[in-house]
C-alpha positions in Angstrom: 30.2 -64.4 -102.0 32.5 -64.5 -104.9 32.7 -66.7 -108.2 34.8 -69.2 -107.3 32.0 -70.3 -104.9 29.6 -70.8 -107.4 31.7 -72.4 -109.5 34.4 -70.9 -111.4 38.1 -73.3 -111.2 40.5 -73.5 -114.0 39.0 -75.2 -116.3 36.3 -72.2 -116.6 39.5 -69.9 -116.7 40.8 -71.6 -119.3 37.5 -71.2 -121.6 37.8 -67.7 -121.0 41.1 -67.4 -122.1 40.6 -69.1 -125.1 37.3 -67.2 -125.8 38.9 -63.7 -125.1 42.2 -63.9 -126.6 41.5 -61.4 -129.0 39.8 -58.7 -126.9 42.7 -57.6 -124.7 42.5 -54.4 -123.0 38.4 -54.4 -123.2 37.0 -54.4 -119.6 35.3 -57.6 -119.3 34.5 -60.0 -116.6 33.4 -63.3 -116.5 30.3 -64.4 -114.5 27.3 -67.2 -113.9 23.4 -66.4 -114.3 22.1 -67.6 -111.2 18.5 -66.3 -111.8 16.2 -66.1 -114.8 13.2 -63.4 -114.8 12.9 -63.5 -118.5 13.8 -60.6 -119.6 16.8 -60.1 -116.9 19.1 -62.2 -115.5 20.6 -62.4 -111.9 24.4 -62.8 -113.0 27.7 -63.3 -109.7 30.7 -61.2 -110.8 33.9 -61.3 -108.7 32.3 -57.6 -107.7 29.1 -59.0 -106.4 25.7 -60.1 -107.5 23.9 -57.7 -109.7 21.6 -57.7 -112.6 22.3 -58.0 -116.6 20.4 -57.8 -119.5 21.6 -58.6 -123.0 23.7 -56.6 -125.3 21.5 -54.7 -127.9 22.6 -56.8 -131.1 23.2 -60.3 -129.1 19.8 -59.8 -127.6 18.2 -59.2 -131.6 20.5 -62.5 -132.6 19.0 -64.2 -130.0 15.3 -63.6 -130.7 16.2 -65.2 -134.2 17.7 -68.5 -133.1 15.4 -68.5 -129.5 18.9 -69.4 -127.9 19.1 -67.1 -124.9 21.6 -67.5 -121.8 20.3 -69.7 -119.2 20.4 -70.5 -115.5 23.8 -71.6 -115.0 25.8 -70.3 -117.9 29.0 -68.7 -117.3 28.4 -65.3 -119.3 30.8 -62.6 -120.5 29.7 -58.8 -118.9 30.9 -55.4 -119.5 30.2 -53.6 -116.2 28.2 -50.7 -116.1 27.9 -47.3 -113.3 30.1 -48.9 -110.9 28.9 -52.5 -110.8 24.9 -51.2 -110.6 24.2 -53.5 -113.7 26.3 -55.1 -116.1 25.6 -56.2 -120.1 25.8 -59.9 -121.0 28.3 -59.4 -124.3 28.6 -63.5 -124.8 27.9 -67.1 -123.5 31.0 -69.3 -123.0 30.3 -72.7 -124.1 28.3 -74.9 -122.0 29.8 -78.3 -120.9 26.4 -79.7 -120.0 23.0 -78.5 -121.2 19.7 -79.8 -119.8 16.8 -78.7 -122.6 13.4 -80.1 -123.3 10.7 -79.5 -126.3 9.1 -76.2 -125.4 5.0 -77.1 -124.3 2.9 -76.8 -126.9 3.0 -77.1 -130.7 5.9 -75.1 -131.5 8.8 -76.9 -132.2 11.9 -75.1 -130.1 14.0 -76.3 -127.8 13.9 -74.9 -124.1 16.9 -74.9 -121.9 15.9 -75.7 -118.5 19.5 -75.3 -116.9 23.1 -75.4 -117.6 27.0 -76.8 -116.3 25.3 -78.9 -114.2 27.6 -81.6 -112.8 24.6 -83.9 -112.0 21.4 -83.9 -112.8 18.5 -84.9 -109.6 15.6 -86.9 -111.3 13.4 -86.5 -108.7 10.0 -89.1 -108.1 7.8 -89.1 -104.8 7.2 -92.7 -103.4 3.1 -91.9 -103.3 0.8 -92.6 -106.1 2.9 -90.4 -108.0 5.5 -92.5 -108.8 6.1 -93.8 -112.1 8.8 -95.8 -113.9 7.7 -95.2 -117.4 8.4 -91.2 -116.9 11.4 -92.0 -115.3 12.6 -93.5 -118.3 12.1 -90.3 -120.1 13.6 -88.2 -117.7 16.8 -90.3 -118.1 16.7 -90.0 -121.5 17.1 -85.9 -121.4 19.6 -86.3 -118.2 22.2 -88.5 -121.2 21.5 -85.9 -123.7 22.2 -83.2 -121.0 25.9 -84.3 -120.5 25.5 -84.4 -116.5 25.1 -87.2 -114.8 21.6 -88.7 -113.5 21.1 -89.8 -110.2 17.3 -90.4 -109.3 15.9 -89.0 -105.6 12.9 -91.0 -104.9 10.9 -88.7 -102.3 8.7 -89.0 -99.4 10.1 -92.1 -98.3 8.3 -91.2 -95.0 4.8 -91.8 -96.9 5.8 -95.3 -98.5 5.3 -99.0 -96.5 7.1 -100.5 -99.8 10.3 -98.4 -100.2 12.3 -101.4 -100.8 10.0 -103.2 -103.2 9.8 -99.0 -105.7 13.2 -98.8 -104.7 13.7 -103.1 -107.1 11.9 -101.8 -109.3 13.6 -98.3 -110.8 16.3 -100.4 -110.0 15.1 -102.3 -113.2 14.8 -99.7 -115.5 17.8 -97.6 -114.4 20.6 -100.1 -114.8 23.6 -98.2 -113.3 22.4 -95.2 -111.7 22.7 -94.2 -108.4 19.3 -94.3 -106.7 18.3 -92.8 -103.2 15.3 -92.9 -101.0 14.9 -90.0 -99.2 13.0 -88.2 -96.2 13.0 -84.8 -95.9 10.5 -84.8 -92.9 12.1 -87.5 -91.3 15.8 -86.0 -91.9 16.7 -89.0 -93.8 19.5 -90.0 -96.3 21.3 -86.6 -96.4 24.4 -87.6 -96.1 24.1 -90.2 -99.2 23.6 -87.1 -101.3 26.9 -85.2 -99.9 29.3 -86.4 -102.6 27.2 -84.4 -105.1 26.8 -81.1 -103.6 30.6 -80.7 -102.2 32.0 -77.5 -102.9 31.9 -76.1 -106.7 29.7 -79.0 -107.8 26.4 -77.8 -109.7 23.3 -79.9 -109.3 19.7 -79.6 -110.4 16.4 -81.2 -109.9 13.5 -81.8 -111.9 10.9 -83.9 -112.1 6.9 -83.8 -112.0 5.2 -80.9 -109.8 4.5 -82.0 -106.4 7.6 -84.7 -106.7 9.2 -82.9 -103.6 11.8 -80.6 -105.1 11.0 -77.2 -103.9 11.2 -79.1 -100.0 14.2 -80.6 -101.4 16.3 -77.4 -102.0 14.7 -76.4 -98.4 16.1 -79.5 -96.7 19.7 -79.2 -98.4 20.6 -75.3 -97.3 18.7 -75.5 -94.3 16.4 -72.6 -94.8 13.3 -71.9 -96.4 14.5 -70.6 -100.2 11.4 -72.1 -101.9 7.7 -71.9 -101.2 6.1 -75.4 -101.2 2.6 -76.7 -101.3 0.7 -79.5 -100.2 -0.1 -82.5 -103.2 -3.9 -83.2 -103.5 -5.0 -86.6 -101.9 -6.9 -87.9 -104.2 -4.6 -88.0 -106.9 -0.7 -87.2 -105.6 -0.1 -84.4 -107.6 0.9 -81.0 -107.0 0.9 -77.6 -108.6 3.9 -75.7 -109.9 5.8 -74.9 -106.7 8.8 -72.8 -108.1 7.5 -70.4 -110.7 11.2 -69.3 -112.2 15.2 -70.3 -112.6 17.1 -70.0 -109.2 20.3 -70.9 -108.2 21.5 -71.1 -104.7 24.8 -72.2 -102.6 24.8 -74.9 -100.6 26.1 -75.2 -96.6 28.4 -78.0 -98.2 30.0 -76.0 -100.7 27.8 -77.1 -103.9 25.0 -75.1 -105.8 21.7 -76.0 -106.5 19.0 -75.5 -109.6 15.5 -75.5 -108.6 13.3 -75.6 -112.1 9.7 -75.6 -112.4 7.9 -78.9 -112.2 6.6 -80.6 -115.7 3.4 -81.9 -115.9 4.6 -83.4 -119.0 8.3 -83.6 -120.3 8.5 -83.3 -124.0 11.7 -84.4 -124.9 14.1 -82.7 -127.4 16.5 -84.0 -129.7 18.3 -87.6 -129.4 22.1 -87.3 -128.7 22.1 -91.2 -127.7 20.5 -90.8 -124.4 17.4 -93.5 -125.7 19.9 -96.5 -125.9 21.8 -95.2 -122.7 18.2 -95.3 -120.8 17.1 -98.3 -122.9 20.7 -99.9 -122.7 19.5 -103.5 -121.9 17.3 -103.4 -125.2 20.4 -101.8 -127.2 22.3 -104.8 -125.9 19.6 -107.3 -126.9 19.4 -105.8 -130.4 22.6 -106.3 -130.9 21.7 -110.0 -131.2 18.9 -109.8 -133.6 19.2 -111.2 -136.9 18.6 -108.4 -139.0 20.2 -105.4 -138.4 17.3 -103.0 -139.1 14.8 -104.9 -136.7 12.3 -102.5 -135.7 11.5 -105.3 -132.5 7.6 -105.1 -133.3 7.3 -108.9 -135.5 10.4 -109.7 -137.0 12.1 -113.2 -137.0 15.2 -114.0 -134.8 14.5 -110.8 -133.3 16.6 -111.1 -129.7 14.3 -108.3 -128.1 11.2 -110.0 -128.4 12.5 -113.3 -127.5 13.6 -111.6 -124.2 10.0 -110.0 -123.4 8.5 -114.1 -124.4 10.8 -115.3 -122.0 10.4 -113.0 -119.3 13.5 -111.3 -119.1 12.3 -107.8 -120.6 9.3 -106.1 -119.6 7.2 -105.9 -122.3 5.6 -102.5 -121.2 9.6 -101.2 -121.2 9.7 -102.3 -124.1 6.8 -100.1 -125.5 7.9 -97.2 -124.1 11.0 -97.5 -125.8 9.1 -98.0 -129.1 6.8 -95.0 -128.6 10.0 -92.9 -127.3 11.9 -93.4 -130.4 8.8 -92.9 -132.7 8.6 -89.8 -130.8 12.0 -88.7 -131.0 12.3 -89.7 -134.9 9.1 -87.6 -135.5 10.9 -84.7 -133.5 14.1 -84.5 -135.4 11.7 -84.5 -138.6 9.9 -81.6 -137.5 13.4 -79.9 -136.3 14.8 -80.0 -139.8 11.8 -79.0 -141.7 12.4 -76.3 -139.6 16.3 -75.4 -140.0 15.6 -75.6 -143.8 12.7 -73.2 -143.5 15.0 -71.0 -141.5 17.5 -71.7 -144.0 15.4 -70.8 -147.0 14.4 -68.0 -145.4 17.6 -66.5 -144.3 19.0 -66.8 -147.9 16.5 -64.6 -149.3 16.9 -61.7 -146.9 20.8 -61.9 -147.6 22.1 -64.5 -145.2 22.1 -65.4 -141.7 23.4 -64.5 -138.7 25.4 -66.8 -136.2 25.4 -67.0 -132.3 28.9 -67.8 -132.2 30.6 -64.1 -133.4 27.4 -61.8 -132.7 29.2 -60.9 -129.1 32.0 -59.8 -130.7 30.4 -57.1 -133.2 28.5 -56.1 -129.9 32.3 -55.5 -128.2 33.0 -53.1 -131.4 30.3 -51.1 -129.9 31.4 -51.1 -126.3 
C-alpha cells in the first residue's frame, strides 16, 4: 500500500510544502492516521503502515486543548528505528471535520473523522427509521464540510421503501438518497461514484443501523464484526468500538465509526440553515427580521404550517435544535473565557498551530 492509495495527492503535497517550507533538512515524512486506538495510532506512510504516538510537547499541548489527531488526519512524522514506529509532530490543516459534542455534561468537541469527502448518513428501513433524527445528522454533515449522502439500509426488510424514501426527500431536499440491501446486493452500483480512487467516505448513524455491514459489503470482506438488532424495537448494540480506515476494492477509502445512541451537536457553522433550508427561505419573508416563528403576526413560517406546506413537527425540531445550538454556543463561550482567564493567570497560553515546530527543535 502507498499513501497515494490512502488519498495523498497534489493538493495535500501543496499543503505539506506550505507548512514545512521552513523545515528543510529535517527528515520528516507525511502519513495518514488509519486507526485511532486512544493512546496510539496506526499511521500509513510511504514506507508502509506503522504505529505512531504523539511527540511529548505535542501531547502536552493537545491535552490542554483537547484537539488530538483524528482518524483521517494527514500528519507530520519522524520515523524511528527504520520505520518500526513513528513520532507525530503535527497535523496538516483539515479540509473537513466531522465532530459532535462529547457525551455527558462536559462541553468539549469530539472529532469523529477528518478529511472526509462524502459522509454517508445511515438509517435502517425498519422500526428505527426516524426523519427527525436524520435532520440532526444533516446539520452535523453540513457543518463538517463533507458532502452528505443518505443511505437507507436493510431495504429487503421494508415493504414500503418508496414511501419512506419520499418522506426522507421532504426533509433532505437536494441530498442524494439511496436505498440499499447488503443481503440482496442491491444498490451498490449507485454508490460507486462516491468510492472511487482516492476518495474518502465515512459512515455515521445510530447503533444497529447497519454501518458495519455496509463496510463489509462495500469491501467484499468481513472487516467489521456485526450483530443482530433486537426484534422488539429494532435497536442495536455498538459493534464498532474504535475508528479505523479501510481501502476499498474500487479504490476509495472508508471510515466506520462507533454507533451513536444520541447525537449531541457541536457548534453550528451554517449547517442548521442548510439542513432546514425550506424554513430559512420562508423566514426571509417574515414581517420581522428577528421573527422567532412562534406566535408573531406576519410570520411566513407559521403561515406555511397553517397552509399544510410545512410539517409542524419539522418546525418544532428546528426550534428545539436552534435553542440547543444557542445554549451550546453560550456554554462554549463561557468555557473559552474561563480558559483564557486561567491562562492569563498562569502566564500565557499555548497554541496548537505552532507547538509542533517547538517539538522539532528537539528532534
